[in-house]
N, C-alpha and C positions, 0 to 999 in steps of 0.2 A: 175508717175502720169498717170491716165487714165481718159479720158473724154468719157462719154457714155450717151445715151438717157435713161432717167428714164422710165421704162415700168411697173414696179411692185413696189408697196408700201408695206413695211413691218415695223416692229417696229424700226429698225435701221434708216430707211429713215425718219420716223416721228420724232425720236429723233434728227436727224441731222437738220431738219428744225426748230425744237423747239430751237435749239442752234443758227442757222444761221439768222433767220428772225429778232430777236431782234437786231442783229448787223447791219441790213439794215434799219429797221424802228422801231421807238419807238411808233408809233401811230397805227400800225397794229399788231394783234396777229398772232402767227404762224398758218399756215393752218392745218386743221384737216386731219386725214387719208382719209376721204371721199373726201375732196376737192383736196388733192394731187392726189388721184386716178383718179378723174375727169380730172385733168390737164394732167396726164400721158396718159389718154385714148383719149384726145381731138385730133381731126384732125386739129384744128386751131392753136395749139401751140406745141412746142417741149420743154420739160424740160430737160436741160442738167445738169449733175452733174460731178464734178471732185472728184476723189477718190485717196487717198494715203493710201497704206497698208490696203485697204478694208474699209476705213472710208471716208464718204463724207466730203470734206473740202471746197466746193463751189458749186454754182449753177447759172444758167442763163436760162431765158425763151426767146425763139425765136418764133416770130409770123410771118408767111409769108402769104400774102393775095393779092388777085387780085382787082385792081380798074380800072376804065376806062382808065387810063393813063399807066397801066402796072402792073407788079408784084412788090410788095414792101415787105420790111421786117422791123421788129421792134424788138429791144432787150430790155428786161425789167428785173427788179429785179436781177441784177448781185450782188452776194454777195460771198465774200471769208472769211472764218473763220480767225479771227485776228491771231490765232496761226499759220496759214499757209501763212501769208502775206510775200511778197518778194520772193516767190518760183515759180513764173510764173503761178500760178493758174488762175488768171484773164486773162492773155494773152492766155493761152491754151483754156479756155472756149470761149473767143471772137473769136479766130481764127477758132475754130470748128463751131461756129455759122455763121461766114462769109462764110465758105466753104459750109455749108448746104444751106444758103440763095442763094448763087450763083448757086448751083446745082438745086435749085427749080425755077430758072429763075428770081429771084429778080434783079432789076437794082440798087436799093439803099437799104441801111440799116440805120435806124435812131435809136437814143437812146437819153435819157436825163440823166443828172447827176447834182446833186446839186453842186454848187460851193464849198461848204465846204468839199466835197469828193475830196480833192486835188490829192491824189495818183491815184484815178480812172480817173480823168480828164487827168492827164499826160499819163496814160495808153492808153486812147482812142486816144489821139493825136499821140502817138508813133505808134499806129496801123493804122493810116491814116485817122481817122475820122476828119472831118473839122467842126469847130464851125459854126453854121448857125445863121444868123441874122433874127430871127423870133420871133413872140410872141407865147407863149404857154398858152393856156387857159384851164381851168378846170371848169366843171359844176358839182357840188356836188349833187348827188341824194339821 
């Protein structure tokens, strides 16, 4: 398995996200080629993909940002193809994200995970993430 930063979007990448995103969210459509290209080109985020035998089997988005209290990082949209479950894809993606966040000077890395994603929650705890007692709020635009 190889973890790499997505820098170019082609038909295979679009097809992979067409397959992966419905496994992550039933309420959001897969991203378009143009939107994936914008993410890949963004200085604000890093789109990591996991590949096995040339096929994308997982992805993770890492955002590193500066705020008055220091450098922080956030992990979003972690998804592993159900056919690749149990092969360490999620672990490898998160470890690479943590390494990159540390290299960028982040002092903390946050993420959220729905309670129903039991395997993902176990993974995050195994990796050393601690559950925080906080309220998460969302404002829908």
